C-alpha positions as CSV (number, residue, x, y, z in Angstrom):
1,L,132.7,97.0,-144.9
2,G,133.8,97.3,-148.5
3,E,132.6,93.8,-149.3
4,V,129.3,94.4,-147.6
5,R,128.8,97.6,-149.6
6,Q,129.6,95.8,-152.8
7,R,127.0,93.1,-152.1
8,I,124.4,95.7,-151.3
9,C,125.1,97.5,-154.6
10,E,124.9,94.3,-156.6
11,A,121.6,93.2,-154.9
12,L,120.1,96.7,-155.6
13,W,121.2,96.5,-159.2
14,H,119.4,93.2,-159.7
15,L,116.3,94.6,-158.0
16,G,116.6,97.6,-160.4
17,Q,116.0,95.3,-163.3
18,I,112.5,94.6,-162.0
19,L,111.5,98.1,-160.8
20,P,113.3,101.4,-161.0
21,I,115.0,102.3,-157.7
22,P,117.4,105.2,-156.9
23,E,121.1,104.8,-156.5
24,P,122.1,104.1,-152.9
25,T,123.9,106.6,-150.8
26,F,126.2,105.8,-147.9
27,R,127.2,107.9,-144.9
28,T,129.0,107.3,-141.6
29,V,126.7,107.2,-138.5
30,A,128.2,108.1,-135.1
31,E,128.3,105.3,-132.6
32,K,125.6,105.4,-130.0
33,D,124.4,103.4,-127.1
34,W,121.3,102.0,-128.8
35,A,120.2,100.3,-125.6
36,E,119.7,103.8,-124.1
37,V,118.6,105.8,-127.2
38,W,115.3,104.0,-127.5
39,K,114.3,105.3,-124.0
40,E,113.9,108.8,-125.5
41,H,110.7,107.5,-127.2
42,M,109.1,105.8,-124.3
43,Q,106.6,107.9,-122.4
44,V,104.2,107.5,-119.5
45,M,101.3,105.3,-120.6
46,H,97.7,105.1,-119.3
47,I,96.2,101.7,-119.9
48,G,92.7,100.6,-119.0
49,Q,90.9,102.6,-116.3
50,H,93.6,103.1,-113.7
51,I,96.9,101.5,-114.7
52,V,99.8,103.8,-115.4
53,V,103.1,102.5,-116.7
54,R,105.9,105.0,-115.8
55,P,109.3,104.4,-117.3
56,S,111.8,104.8,-114.4
57,W,113.4,107.8,-116.2
58,R,110.2,109.8,-116.5
59,D,108.5,111.9,-113.9
60,Y,104.8,111.5,-113.2
61,A,102.4,112.9,-110.5
62,P,99.8,110.2,-109.9
63,S,96.2,110.8,-109.0
64,P,94.7,108.9,-106.1
65,A,93.1,106.3,-108.3
66,D,96.2,105.5,-110.3
67,V,97.9,102.1,-110.1
68,V,101.4,103.1,-111.1
69,I,104.0,100.6,-112.4
70,E,107.5,101.9,-112.5
71,L,109.3,100.0,-115.2
72,D,112.8,99.7,-116.7
73,P,112.4,96.7,-119.1
74,G,116.0,96.6,-120.3
75,Q,116.1,93.8,-122.9
76,A,113.1,91.9,-121.5
77,F,109.7,91.8,-123.2
78,G,106.9,93.9,-121.6
79,T,107.2,97.6,-121.9
80,G,103.5,98.2,-122.1
81,L,103.7,99.4,-125.7
82,H,102.7,96.1,-127.3
83,P,98.9,95.4,-127.7
84,T,99.3,92.0,-126.1
85,T,100.7,93.5,-122.9
86,Q,98.1,96.3,-122.8
87,M,95.2,93.8,-123.3
88,C,96.6,91.6,-120.4
89,L,96.7,94.6,-118.2
90,M,93.1,95.4,-119.0
91,A,92.2,91.8,-118.3
92,L,94.0,92.1,-114.9
93,E,91.9,95.1,-114.1
94,A,88.7,93.2,-114.9
95,F,89.6,89.8,-113.3
96,A,92.2,90.2,-110.6
97,A,90.5,89.4,-107.3
98,P,91.7,90.7,-103.9
99,Q,94.0,88.2,-102.1
100,A,94.3,86.0,-105.2
101,D,97.2,83.6,-105.9
102,V,98.6,84.4,-109.3
103,L,101.0,82.7,-111.7
104,D,102.7,84.7,-114.4
105,M,104.4,82.5,-117.0
106,G,107.0,84.1,-119.2
107,T,107.0,87.2,-117.0
108,G,109.6,89.1,-119.1
109,S,110.0,92.5,-117.5
110,G,107.6,91.5,-114.7
111,I,105.1,94.1,-115.7
112,L,102.0,91.8,-115.3
113,A,103.3,90.3,-112.1
114,I,103.8,93.7,-110.6
115,A,100.4,94.9,-111.8
116,A,98.7,91.8,-110.2
117,A,100.4,92.6,-106.9
118,K,99.4,96.2,-107.0
119,L,95.8,95.2,-107.8
120,G,95.6,93.2,-104.6
121,A,97.0,89.8,-105.3
122,R,98.2,88.0,-102.1
123,R,101.0,86.0,-103.9
124,V,102.4,86.1,-107.4
125,L,104.8,83.6,-108.8
126,A,106.6,85.1,-111.8
127,I,108.5,82.6,-114.0
128,D,110.8,83.2,-116.9
129,N,113.8,81.4,-118.4
130,D,115.7,84.6,-117.9
131,A,114.5,86.4,-114.7
132,V,117.3,89.0,-114.4
133,A,115.2,92.0,-115.6
134,V,112.3,91.1,-113.3
135,L,114.1,91.4,-110.0
136,S,115.0,95.1,-110.2
137,N,111.5,96.1,-111.3
138,V,109.9,94.1,-108.5
139,T,112.1,95.9,-106.0
140,A,111.5,99.3,-107.6
141,N,107.8,98.8,-107.1
142,A,108.1,97.6,-103.5
143,V,106.2,94.4,-104.2
144,Q,109.0,91.9,-103.3
145,D,107.0,90.7,-100.3
146,R,104.3,89.4,-102.7
147,V,106.1,88.6,-106.0
148,Q,108.4,85.6,-106.1
149,V,110.7,85.4,-109.2
150,V,111.8,82.1,-110.4
151,A,114.0,81.2,-113.4
152,G,112.4,78.1,-115.0
153,S,109.4,76.8,-116.8
154,L,105.9,75.5,-116.1
155,A,107.4,72.5,-114.2
156,D,108.7,75.0,-111.6
157,A,105.1,76.2,-110.8
158,P,103.8,73.9,-108.2
159,G,100.2,73.9,-107.0
160,D,97.2,75.8,-108.5
161,Y,96.2,79.4,-108.8
162,D,93.2,81.7,-108.9
163,L,94.7,83.6,-111.9
164,V,97.2,82.4,-114.5
165,L,98.8,84.8,-117.0
166,V,100.5,83.7,-120.2
167,N,101.6,86.4,-122.6
168,I,104.0,84.6,-124.9
169,L,103.3,83.1,-128.4
170,A,100.5,80.7,-129.6
171,K,103.0,77.9,-130.2
172,V,104.4,78.2,-126.7
173,I,100.9,78.4,-125.2
174,L,99.9,75.2,-126.9
175,G,103.0,73.5,-125.5
176,M,102.1,74.6,-122.0
177,V,98.6,73.3,-122.4
178,Q,100.0,69.9,-123.4
179,A,102.3,70.2,-120.4
180,G,99.4,70.6,-118.0
181,L,98.8,74.4,-117.8
182,A,95.1,73.9,-117.2
183,T,95.8,71.9,-114.0
184,R,97.3,75.1,-112.5
185,V,93.9,76.8,-112.7
186,R,91.7,76.4,-109.6
187,P,88.0,75.7,-109.9
188,E,86.4,79.1,-110.7
189,G,89.9,80.3,-111.5
190,V,90.8,82.3,-114.6
191,V,93.6,82.0,-117.2
192,V,94.5,85.0,-119.4
193,V,96.4,84.2,-122.6
194,A,97.8,86.6,-125.1
195,G,100.4,86.7,-127.9
196,I,97.8,85.1,-130.1
197,L,97.1,86.2,-133.7
198,A,93.4,86.3,-134.7
199,D,93.8,83.3,-137.0
200,Q,95.3,81.3,-134.1
201,E,92.4,82.0,-131.7
202,S,90.2,79.0,-132.5
203,E,93.1,76.6,-132.0
204,I,94.0,78.0,-128.7
205,A,90.4,78.1,-127.5
206,A,89.9,74.5,-128.6
207,A,93.0,73.3,-126.7
208,F,91.7,74.9,-123.5
209,T,88.2,73.7,-124.0
210,E,89.4,70.1,-124.1
211,D,90.8,70.7,-120.6
212,G,87.5,72.1,-119.4
213,L,88.2,75.8,-119.7
214,A,85.8,78.0,-121.7
215,P,86.3,81.6,-123.1
216,V,84.5,84.2,-121.1
217,R,86.0,87.4,-122.5
218,R,88.2,88.5,-125.4
219,W,89.9,91.7,-126.5
220,Q,91.4,92.3,-129.9
221,V,93.8,95.1,-131.1
222,D,94.8,94.9,-134.7
223,D,95.6,91.3,-135.4
224,W,96.3,90.4,-131.7
225,V,93.8,88.7,-129.5
226,C,93.7,88.2,-125.7
227,L,91.4,85.5,-124.2
228,V,90.1,85.1,-120.7
229,L,89.0,81.5,-119.9
230,N,87.7,79.8,-116.8
231,R,86.4,76.4,-115.8
232,G,82.8,75.5,-116.5
233,A,81.8,79.0,-117.5
234,Q,79.4,80.0,-120.3
235,S,81.5,81.6,-123.1
236,S,80.9,85.2,-124.2
237,S,82.6,87.8,-126.2
238,C,83.7,91.5,-125.9
């Protein structure tokens, strides 16, 4: 600790030669379970028209129209706080058809897979390279009869689907396109992709266009974009 403190002081001294900065102060902070402390700041969230994300440690009295997702994300991605997750949930409300077969690639906490099931999907295949966090959330929401959780990659998603969800990063999405992601989308099916920054949108859209999928809807929050594409459609924007 003494060595670390010395390095910090030296680095701040050098920075102080460029711009005036105050002297550092140091104090001892009591040990906490930081994995639990963050939960104090996560509240019940209303997303889109009817979706409600309820942290498992919060009480909530739902209205009849609410689609409530009980969630304990643990260390997995997908709390509902990030704009990419919120836009995907709004896309699900708009495009999830009753009795659809759904593929959720990179499912994280399972929030999108669970939402798809609660919005009427017949079958959801949720895939992630670490599927531990998904299982408890699927059970807590009583959708284990419709949501199958698999640890793996796109190669572990056989067949094709009415709706494909990919909320990861642009680079990973492009890799999936090259690996045949578009072949998983049925004729008249829909793919929802997010995790895309605005300056990456054209590259992602072009990659799907080469495989016969055209943008039909987009959402943007800050610098993040969510695209909805399907096969042979006329593109539009929102």
